[in-house]
N, C-alpha and C positions, 0 to 999 in steps of 0.2 A: 194288787192288794186284795186279799179275800174279803168278801162282805159277810155280814152276819146273816146266817141262814135261819129262817123261821119256818117250821113245818106245821101245816094245818092238820088237824085231826083227820080230816078226810084223806089227805095225802098218805098219812101213816096207815090208815085202813086200806086204801087202794093198794099201796105197796105191799102190805102184808098178804094180799091175795095173789101175788106174783110168785109162782113156784119155780119157774125156769131160771137156772143159774146164769145162763147167757143173758136173759132179759134183766135180771137183777144187776149184773155187771154193767150192762148198758145204762141202766138208770143211775148207778153210782158214778159212771163216767160223765153222764150228762149233768148231774148235780155238781160235780167237781168243776166242770167247764163253766157252768152258770155262776158258781161261787167266784171264780176268777174273772169271768167276762160276762156280767149279767145282761148286757145288751145284745147277746148273740141270738136270743129268741126272736121269732117272727111276730110282728104286730099285725100281720095279715090274718085277721081272725074271722071265722064264720059267725054268723048271727047268733047261733045257739051258745057259743062260748061267750060272746059279748053280753047276751041276755043273762046268762047264769053267773058270770063273774064280774064283768065290767069291761069297758073298752080299753082300760089301762093295762091289762094283763098281756103277757107274751106266751108263746108256746114253742116247745121244742119237740120234734118228732122222735119218738122211741117206739118204733113199730112193735105192736099194734096200738100204741097209745100216743096221745099228745100230753106232755107234761106241761101243766098250766101254772104260771107263776107271775109274780109282779116284782119289779125292781123299783125300790123307793130310794133314790139317790140321796135325798135329804135326810133319810134315816140310816144311810149306810147299810141297808138291809135288803134281802131278797126273801119274799114270802112265797113259799112253795104251797100251792093250793090243792092240786089234784092230778091224778093220772086218768085221763078221759079216753075211753075207747074211740079210736078213729071212726069206727063204723057208726057211732052214735052222734057224731058231729055233723051239723048241717048248716 
């Protein structure tokens, strides 16, 4: 069952900076997978991601980015927060 997808302004801005057709397609595939299976993302988060977003978020690797999102089962929703460059994550 697909979940409601809620896109943060930051994610929209981050995604608008992606010019590669291949990378855009990978992002769309990842979002589709998250919509169907929102628990697929890793909860093994670096401190910088926890500090910026919270420790309840998940991440999915879409090189050279990590897509950061939160699954709220009680709301039947997935909140897509950002595309964070992997090089900036510590």
